[in-house]
MARPA-901304 format. One line per 8 residues: number of its first residue (from 1); their letters; for each residue x, y, z of N, C-alpha, C. Coordinates in Angstrom, 2 decimals, always signed. Layout:
<nodes>
NUM> a> X,Y,Z,X,Y,Z,X,Y,Z | ...
</nodes>
This chain:
<nodes>
1> mtkvtskn> -21.04,-155.57,-33.43,-21.81,-155.79,-34.64,-21.36,-157.12,-35.24 | -22.30,-157.81,-35.77,-22.00,-159.10,-36.39,-21.40,-158.87,-37.77 | -20.95,-159.93,-38.37,-20.40,-159.84,-39.72,-21.50,-159.37,-40.67 | -21.19,-158.40,-41.49,-22.18,-157.82,-42.39,-22.33,-158.70,-43.62 | -23.58,-159.00,-43.95,-23.91,-159.76,-45.16,-25.01,-159.02,-45.88 | -25.32,-159.46,-47.07,-26.40,-158.81,-47.82,-27.75,-159.00,-47.12 | -27.88,-160.06,-46.34,-29.14,-160.33,-45.64,-29.33,-159.45,-44.41 | -28.25,-159.11,-43.71,-28.41,-158.34,-42.47,-27.96,-156.89,-42.60
9> fstnlaav> -27.56,-156.48,-43.79,-27.05,-155.13,-43.99,-28.07,-154.06,-43.57 | -29.28,-154.13,-44.08,-30.30,-153.12,-43.78,-30.62,-153.08,-42.30 | -30.69,-154.22,-41.67,-30.97,-154.28,-40.23,-29.86,-153.61,-39.45 | -28.60,-153.92,-39.80,-27.45,-153.30,-39.12,-27.42,-151.79,-39.35 | -27.72,-151.36,-40.55,-27.71,-149.94,-40.87,-28.78,-149.21,-40.05 | -29.96,-149.79,-39.97,-31.04,-149.18,-39.19,-30.67,-149.10,-37.71 | -30.01,-150.13,-37.20,-29.59,-150.14,-35.79,-28.57,-149.04,-35.51 | -27.63,-148.83,-36.44,-26.63,-147.78,-36.28,-27.30,-146.41,-36.30
17> atafgsvr> -28.21,-146.20,-37.23,-28.90,-144.92,-37.32,-29.69,-144.63,-36.05 | -30.37,-145.62,-35.52,-31.15,-145.45,-34.29,-30.24,-145.14,-33.11 | -29.15,-145.88,-33.00,-28.21,-145.67,-31.89,-27.58,-144.28,-31.97 | -27.20,-143.85,-33.17,-26.58,-142.53,-33.32,-27.57,-141.43,-32.97 | -28.82,-141.59,-33.40,-29.84,-140.61,-33.07,-30.05,-140.50,-31.56 | -30.02,-141.64,-30.87,-30.16,-141.64,-29.41,-29.00,-140.93,-28.74 | -27.79,-141.16,-29.22,-26.60,-140.51,-28.65,-26.70,-139.00,-28.83 | -27.06,-138.55,-30.02,-27.17,-137.11,-30.27,-28.22,-136.47,-29.36
25> dnlnllll> -29.38,-137.13,-29.24,-30.46,-136.57,-28.43,-30.11,-136.59,-26.95 | -29.44,-137.65,-26.48,-29.03,-137.71,-25.08,-27.98,-136.64,-24.78 | -27.07,-136.42,-25.71,-26.07,-135.36,-25.53,-26.75,-134.00,-25.50 | -27.79,-133.82,-26.29,-28.53,-132.56,-26.29,-29.15,-132.31,-24.91 | -29.70,-133.34,-24.28,-30.26,-133.20,-22.94,-29.18,-132.81,-21.94 | -28.00,-133.42,-22.06,-26.89,-133.07,-21.17,-26.46,-131.63,-21.39 | -26.43,-131.19,-22.64,-26.05,-129.80,-22.93,-27.06,-128.82,-22.35 | -28.34,-129.14,-22.46,-29.37,-128.26,-21.90,-29.21,-128.15,-20.38
33> falgqysk> -28.94,-129.27,-19.73,-28.71,-129.25,-18.29,-27.47,-128.41,-17.96 | -26.38,-128.67,-18.70,-25.12,-127.95,-18.45,-25.29,-126.45,-18.66 | -26.02,-126.07,-19.69,-26.26,-124.63,-19.93,-27.14,-124.03,-18.84 | -28.09,-124.80,-18.35,-28.92,-124.35,-17.24,-28.07,-124.11,-15.99 | -27.11,-124.98,-15.76,-26.20,-124.81,-14.62,-25.29,-123.60,-14.83 | -24.86,-123.39,-16.08,-24.05,-122.21,-16.39,-24.82,-120.94,-16.03 | -26.12,-120.92,-16.33,-26.92,-119.72,-16.05,-26.96,-119.40,-14.56 | -26.60,-120.38,-13.72,-26.52,-120.18,-12.27,-25.07,-119.93,-11.82
41> gnftyite> -24.15,-119.82,-12.81,-22.76,-119.54,-12.48,-21.86,-120.76,-12.40 | -22.37,-121.93,-12.76,-21.59,-123.16,-12.67,-21.07,-123.56,-14.05 | -19.75,-123.47,-14.25,-19.13,-123.79,-15.53,-18.72,-125.26,-15.62 | -18.83,-126.00,-14.55,-18.32,-127.37,-14.46,-18.86,-128.27,-15.57 | -20.15,-128.26,-15.77,-20.76,-129.23,-16.68,-20.44,-128.95,-18.15 | -20.45,-127.68,-18.56,-20.11,-127.40,-19.96,-18.64,-127.71,-20.21 | -17.81,-127.54,-19.20,-16.38,-127.86,-19.33,-16.18,-129.37,-19.40 | -16.91,-130.13,-18.60,-16.78,-131.59,-18.63,-17.13,-132.15,-20.00
49> ivnlktlk> -18.15,-131.59,-20.63,-18.58,-132.10,-21.94,-17.47,-131.94,-22.97 | -16.83,-130.78,-23.04,-15.81,-130.58,-24.08,-14.51,-131.32,-23.78 | -14.33,-131.78,-22.55,-13.13,-132.53,-22.21,-13.33,-134.04,-22.26 | -14.52,-134.48,-22.64,-14.80,-135.90,-22.73,-14.15,-136.45,-24.00 | -13.13,-137.24,-23.84,-12.32,-137.74,-24.97,-13.05,-138.76,-25.83 | -14.09,-139.38,-25.31,-14.76,-140.45,-26.05,-15.80,-139.95,-27.04 | -15.94,-138.64,-27.20,-16.91,-138.10,-28.15,-16.30,-137.86,-29.52 | -15.28,-138.63,-29.89,-14.56,-138.40,-31.14,-15.43,-138.47,-32.38
57> glsmngiv> -16.48,-139.26,-32.37,-17.33,-139.40,-33.54,-18.30,-138.24,-33.73 | -18.36,-137.36,-32.76,-19.26,-136.23,-32.83,-18.48,-134.95,-33.10 | -19.18,-133.95,-33.57,-18.54,-132.68,-33.89,-18.33,-131.85,-32.64 | -17.13,-131.93,-32.06,-16.85,-131.14,-30.87,-16.88,-129.65,-31.20 | -16.46,-129.30,-32.41,-16.51,-127.90,-32.81,-17.96,-127.41,-32.82 | -18.86,-128.22,-33.33,-20.28,-127.86,-33.32,-20.83,-127.72,-31.92 | -20.37,-128.56,-31.00,-20.81,-128.49,-29.61,-20.31,-127.20,-28.97 | -19.04,-126.87,-29.21,-18.46,-125.64,-28.66,-19.19,-124.41,-29.21
65> ificahad> -19.46,-124.40,-30.50,-20.19,-123.28,-31.12,-21.57,-123.14,-30.48 | -22.24,-124.26,-30.26,-23.56,-124.26,-29.63,-23.48,-123.67,-28.22 | -22.51,-124.12,-27.44,-22.36,-123.61,-26.07,-22.07,-122.11,-26.09 | -21.13,-121.69,-26.93,-20.75,-120.27,-26.98,-21.90,-119.38,-27.47 | -22.79,-119.93,-28.28,-23.93,-119.16,-28.78,-24.98,-118.92,-27.69 | -24.97,-119.77,-26.67,-25.99,-119.67,-25.62,-25.44,-119.21,-24.27 | -24.15,-119.21,-24.15,-23.50,-118.75,-22.92,-22.40,-117.79,-23.34 | -22.27,-116.70,-22.63,-21.28,-115.68,-22.99,-19.90,-116.12,-22.49
73> vklekvdg> -19.36,-117.15,-23.15,-18.09,-117.74,-22.73,-17.16,-117.90,-23.93 | -15.90,-118.13,-23.61,-14.93,-118.50,-24.64,-14.17,-119.71,-24.12 | -13.64,-120.49,-25.04,-12.94,-121.71,-24.68,-11.44,-121.44,-24.68 | -10.79,-121.83,-23.60,-9.34,-121.70,-23.50,-8.75,-123.05,-23.15 | -7.49,-123.25,-23.55,-6.79,-124.49,-23.21,-5.71,-124.14,-22.20 | -5.82,-124.73,-21.01,-4.87,-124.48,-19.94,-4.29,-125.81,-19.49 | -2.98,-125.96,-19.63,-2.28,-127.20,-19.24,-2.91,-128.44,-19.89 | -3.26,-128.34,-21.15,-3.80,-129.47,-21.90,-5.27,-129.76,-21.64
81> vykfvskr> -5.93,-128.93,-20.84,-7.34,-129.13,-20.53,-8.12,-127.92,-21.03 | -9.24,-128.18,-21.70,-10.09,-127.10,-22.18,-10.97,-126.60,-21.04 | -11.17,-125.29,-21.02,-11.95,-124.68,-19.96,-12.71,-123.50,-20.54 | -13.99,-123.39,-20.18,-14.77,-122.23,-20.57,-14.56,-121.14,-19.53 | -14.34,-119.93,-20.02,-14.23,-118.78,-19.13,-15.21,-117.72,-19.61 | -15.71,-116.95,-18.68,-16.70,-115.93,-18.99,-16.06,-114.78,-19.76 | -16.80,-114.21,-20.69,-16.36,-113.02,-21.41,-16.71,-111.76,-20.61 | -17.52,-111.94,-19.56,-18.01,-110.81,-18.76,-17.25,-110.73,-17.44
89> trgfkyva> -17.21,-109.54,-16.89,-16.61,-109.38,-15.57,-17.63,-109.57,-14.46 | -18.92,-109.35,-14.78,-19.99,-109.56,-13.81,-21.18,-110.22,-14.48 | -21.82,-111.11,-13.74,-23.06,-111.72,-14.23,-22.83,-112.75,-15.32 | -23.93,-113.35,-15.73,-23.88,-114.38,-16.76,-24.96,-114.11,-17.79 | -24.59,-114.13,-19.04,-25.56,-113.96,-20.11,-25.89,-115.36,-20.63 | -27.16,-115.69,-20.58,-27.61,-117.00,-21.02,-28.78,-116.83,-21.96 | -28.71,-117.48,-23.11,-29.79,-117.46,-24.09,-30.29,-118.90,-24.22 | -31.55,-119.13,-23.92,-32.11,-120.48,-23.98,-32.08,-120.99,-25.42
97> ptttwyeh> -31.59,-122.21,-25.63,-31.54,-122.79,-26.97,-32.92,-123.00,-27.57 | -33.02,-122.77,-28.86,-34.27,-123.03,-29.59,-34.08,-124.16,-30.61 | -32.84,-124.64,-30.73,-32.54,-125.76,-31.62,-31.70,-126.76,-30.85 | -31.56,-127.94,-31.40,-30.65,-128.92,-30.82,-29.23,-128.54,-31.23 | -28.24,-129.07,-30.53,-26.85,-128.71,-30.84,-26.46,-129.15,-32.25 | -27.02,-130.25,-32.74,-26.62,-130.75,-34.05,-27.38,-130.08,-35.20 | -28.36,-129.25,-34.89,-29.06,-128.48,-35.93,-28.66,-127.01,-35.89 | -27.70,-126.69,-35.07,-27.33,-125.30,-34.83,-26.07,-124.94,-35.62
105> nndgeakv> -26.02,-123.70,-36.10,-24.78,-123.22,-36.71,-24.36,-121.94,-36.01 | -23.24,-121.38,-36.39,-22.76,-120.20,-35.68,-23.53,-118.93,-36.01 | -24.55,-118.98,-36.83,-25.43,-117.84,-37.04,-26.61,-117.89,-36.09 | -26.68,-118.95,-35.29,-27.76,-119.08,-34.34,-29.05,-119.60,-34.94 | -28.97,-120.11,-36.16,-30.16,-120.62,-36.82,-29.98,-122.10,-37.12 | -31.10,-122.76,-37.30,-31.04,-124.17,-37.67,-30.38,-124.28,-39.03 | -29.54,-125.28,-39.18,-28.87,-125.46,-40.47,-29.46,-126.66,-41.19 | -29.32,-126.65,-42.49,-29.79,-127.77,-43.29,-28.72,-128.85,-43.20
113> ivpvtaln> -29.12,-130.04,-42.80,-28.17,-131.14,-42.73,-28.08,-131.74,-44.13 | -26.90,-131.71,-44.67,-26.70,-132.16,-46.04,-26.52,-133.68,-46.04 | -27.48,-134.40,-46.63,-27.38,-135.86,-46.66,-26.16,-136.34,-47.43 | -25.66,-135.53,-48.35,-24.51,-135.93,-49.16,-23.30,-136.17,-48.26 | -23.12,-135.35,-47.26,-21.99,-135.52,-46.34,-22.09,-136.86,-45.63 | -23.26,-137.18,-45.14,-23.47,-138.46,-44.46,-23.29,-139.62,-45.43 | -23.77,-139.45,-46.64,-23.64,-140.51,-47.64,-22.18,-140.74,-48.01 | -21.41,-139.67,-48.16,-19.98,-139.82,-48.46,-19.25,-140.55,-47.34
121> afikrleg> -19.60,-140.24,-46.10,-19.00,-140.93,-44.96,-19.36,-142.42,-44.98 | -20.61,-142.71,-45.31,-21.05,-144.10,-45.40,-20.31,-144.84,-46.52 | -20.16,-144.19,-47.67,-19.44,-144.80,-48.79,-18.02,-145.15,-48.38 | -17.36,-144.23,-47.72,-15.97,-144.46,-47.28,-15.91,-145.65,-46.32 | -16.87,-145.71,-45.41,-16.90,-146.81,-44.45,-17.18,-148.14,-45.14 | -18.09,-148.13,-46.10,-18.41,-149.34,-46.85,-17.21,-149.82,-47.66 | -16.50,-148.87,-48.26,-15.29,-149.24,-49.02,-14.25,-149.89,-48.10 | -14.14,-149.35,-46.88,-13.21,-149.93,-45.91,-13.62,-151.34,-45.53
129> aiggegkt> -14.91,-151.56,-45.35,-15.41,-152.88,-44.98,-15.18,-153.88,-46.11 | -15.38,-153.43,-47.34,-15.16,-154.31,-48.50,-13.68,-154.67,-48.60 | -12.82,-153.70,-48.28,-11.38,-153.93,-48.35,-10.83,-154.67,-47.14 | -11.70,-155.01,-46.18,-11.25,-155.75,-45.01,-10.61,-154.87,-43.94 | -10.84,-153.56,-44.02,-10.27,-152.63,-43.04,-11.30,-152.37,-41.95 | -10.84,-152.06,-40.77,-11.74,-151.67,-39.69,-12.37,-152.86,-39.01 | -13.33,-152.57,-38.13,-13.99,-153.60,-37.33,-15.05,-154.34,-38.12 | -15.64,-153.67,-39.09,-16.70,-154.28,-39.88,-16.12,-154.78,-41.19
137> tvakkdik> -16.46,-155.99,-41.55,-16.02,-156.54,-42.83,-17.22,-157.09,-43.58 | -17.04,-157.23,-44.86,-18.09,-157.77,-45.72,-17.71,-159.21,-46.07 | -18.70,-160.09,-46.01,-18.46,-161.49,-46.35,-17.95,-161.59,-47.79 | -17.05,-162.55,-48.04,-16.46,-162.71,-49.36,-17.50,-162.79,-50.47 | -18.58,-163.51,-50.20,-19.61,-163.70,-51.23,-20.35,-162.40,-51.55 | -20.25,-161.39,-50.67,-20.98,-160.14,-50.87,-20.10,-158.99,-51.37 | -18.81,-159.26,-51.58,-17.89,-158.20,-52.00,-18.27,-157.62,-53.36 | -18.60,-158.49,-54.30,-18.95,-158.01,-55.64,-20.19,-157.11,-55.59
145> sgkvmvtk> -21.23,-157.54,-54.90,-22.43,-156.71,-54.82,-22.17,-155.44,-54.01 | -21.27,-155.51,-53.04,-20.89,-154.32,-52.27,-20.21,-153.29,-53.16 | -19.34,-153.75,-54.05,-18.66,-152.84,-54.97,-19.65,-152.18,-55.93 | -20.64,-152.95,-56.38,-21.68,-152.40,-57.24,-22.46,-151.32,-56.49 | -22.76,-151.60,-55.22,-23.49,-150.63,-54.40,-22.68,-149.35,-54.23 | -21.38,-149.47,-54.00,-20.52,-148.29,-53.85,-20.55,-147.46,-55.13 | -20.45,-148.11,-56.26,-20.48,-147.42,-57.55,-21.78,-146.66,-57.72 | -22.90,-147.29,-57.38,-24.21,-146.64,-57.51,-24.34,-145.47,-56.53
153> lkalva> -23.86,-145.65,-55.32,-23.94,-144.56,-54.34,-23.07,-143.37,-54.75 | -21.89,-143.66,-55.28,-21.01,-142.57,-55.74,-21.66,-141.80,-56.90 | -22.41,-142.51,-57.73,-23.10,-141.84,-58.83,-24.19,-140.89,-58.29 | -24.79,-141.25,-57.17,-25.82,-140.39,-56.58,-25.27,-139.07,-56.07 | -24.06,-139.09,-55.55,-23.47,-137.88,-54.95,-22.58,-137.11,-55.92 | -22.39,-137.65,-57.09,-21.51,-136.98,-58.08,-22.19,-135.76,-58.68
</nodes>
């Protein structure tokens, strides 16, 4: 990402939102495939997903809950590696998903995504950029307007 300025802020924000949406949707396709393989007795793919270390920005707990809601499995940690094991002694219970993994909760229903949570995360990130922390920084000339924006955003979520 380029240096953030008041002129390119909206463009950069839109690009991040688009990229994140693509990642979530692509992961959902992988989960559907992995669950389909589980229904045939293959645990490999659902296990690979939860052991992927680079998914730190996503809710691994939400992914595990989604998998467990659709496959009769439990997650165990063996020698530092997570592994799904069947709760059954015979056969496989598979329930086809009706929601995406990121809209699913442990009640099996779509959940309301609270924009306040996302906004609070954005505020924290913006504050870090204004303070010169992290990979993204705000140009010196835009720090004052950035602080005003943070104040206004905090008022929205208060």
